[in-house]
N, C-alpha and C positions, 0 to 999 in steps of 0.2 A: 504494500500500500504506500502510495506516495504521500508524504506528510503535507506537501503543498496542496494536493487535491482536497484533503480533509480541511485544511485551513481555509481554502477558497469556499468550500461548501458552508462552513460555519459563518464566514463573513458575508457570504452572498445571500443567505436565506432572508426573505422579507415577509412581512405580513401582507397578505393580499386582500384587498377590499373589493375588487372588481374581477368577476370571473366570466369566462366564456360560458354560454348556456349549455354546451354539450356535457353530458354526464361523463364522469371518470369511471373506468372499469373498477368495480368494487374489489377485485383481486388486489389492486394496488393498495387499497386501504387495509385489507386483511394482512397483506405482507408487512405493511408499516406497523400494524398492531403487534404482529409477531416480533418485530424488531423492538418496539416500545417496551415490551415486557422484559427486555434485558437491561433495563435501566437499573442503576444502583438503588438498592432498597435495604434499609436497616433490618437486620435479623431475617432477611429474605421473606418479608411479609407479603410481597406482591399485592399491595393494597388496592390496585386499580381495577376498574371495570369500565368497559367501553360499550356504550349504547349506540348501535348503528341506526341512524334515523331513516325510516322509510318515507315515502311521499305523503301518506296520510298523517303521520306524526309531525312531519315538517310543516304541513298546513296547520295543524292544531297548535303547534308551538308558535308559528307566525301570528295566528289569531290571538293567542295568549299574550304575546309580546305587544301586539297592537293595542289590546285592551289595557295593558299597563300604561302604555304611552297616552292613550285617550284619557285615562284617569289622572295621570301626572302632568300631562302637557296639554295637547288638544287633538282633535280628530285629524287634522292635517298631518301632524307628526305620526299619529297612529297609522294612517293610510300609507305614508312613506315607509314606515318600519315594515309593514306587511309586504309591500311590493319588494323592498330590498331583500327581505328574508326569503321570499318565494323565488327570487331570481338566482339564489345560490343553488348550484347544481346538487350538492350533497352535504351531509353533515353527520357528526357523531357527538356524543356527550361523554366526557371522561369524569368519573367519580373516584373518590378516595375513601377507603374505609375509615370509619370513626367509631368511637366507643370503647377504645382500649387504653384510655388514660391520656392525659394531656400531652405528654412527651411523645408517646407512640403515635398519637393522632398527628402531631406536628411533623414527625419523621415520615409518616406515611404520605402526608400531603406533599412534602418536599420530594419524596420519591416519585409520586404521581406527576409532579411538574417535570422531573427528569424524563419520565416516560413520554410526556407530551413533546418535549424537545426531540427525543429520539424519533418519534413518529413524524413530526414536522420535517425533520431533516431527511428522513427516508423518502417522504413524499416529494420534497423539494428536489432531491437528487434525480427524481423521475419526471420533473417538469410540472409537478402539481403544487399549487400554492394553498396556503392555509391561513385562516383568520381565527385566532383564539379569542372568543368573546366571553365576557363575564358581566354582561349587562343585567339589568334588574330581573329579567325573566329567569335567569339562572338561579336566583335566590327565592323565587316565588313558589309557594306551596302547590299551586296549580300545575306548575311545570314539573315538579317532583311527582305529582299524582299522574300526570299524563304518561310519564315514563315508568311508573311503578317503582320509583326510587324511595326507599324508606329513609326519611330524614334522620332518624335516630341511629342509622347504621352506615350511611354514606353521605358524603359532602360533594356537591358538584364542583369540580375544578374548572370546568368551562364547557361551553358549547362551541365546537370547532366546525367552521365552514371550510369546504375544500373544493377545488376544481382547477381547471386550466386557467392560469392568470390571463386576464385581459390587459392588465397594466401592472408593471412591477415598479413600485416607487423607489426613488433614490433615498438613501438614508445616510445620515452623518452621525458620528459618535463623538463624545468629548475625547480630548486627548488622554491617553493612558495615564500620564503623570497626574492628571486631575483626580483619578480614582484610586491611586495607590497611597496608602498610609503606611509609613514605616514605623513599626512599633519596637 
C-alpha cells in the first residue's frame, strides 16, 4: 500500500451536499459497512448498528423532518427540507449502543464515529460521497419509532446520505501549528 494514496484519500474526502439522482449499487454500501466494522473499539464491543433506509422509510423520515421544520420554522422551510431529503439517492442511520455505564457509552460512541469514518472513506474511494447529518430529526422520538430504535439501548450517531456527488466542495483547514499544543 502506498502511504501517499492513503494520505490523499484522507485529505481528499469531502462532505457532499448535492448528489446525482441515480441510485448507488447497495453492494457498495454493504462493502463499506463490512469495512466500518473494523474500526477500533474498546474491549471489542462492536457497538454499532447500521439501519439501511428503504424508499418508504426515506419518505417517512423526510415527512418527519419537514414536520419538525414546520413547527420550529415555517412551512416554506418544511417544504424545502422535504424536497432536499427526497432528492438524496440513498441513506442509512448509524447507532451506538448505550446503557452500559457512562464511560463505556462514551467509548462506544467514539468507536461508532471511527466506524463512520471508515465507511465514508471506503465509499469515497469508490466515487461515492456522503453527508453525515445530525439534525433535529435524528434526536426526535418519532424518528426513533419509525426505525424501531429503542432509545434506552441505542443512540443515533447520524443519518448518512450517500450517492454520486454532483458537486465536490473545496475545503480549507487551519494550519497544523494552530492545533498543536505542546505539553
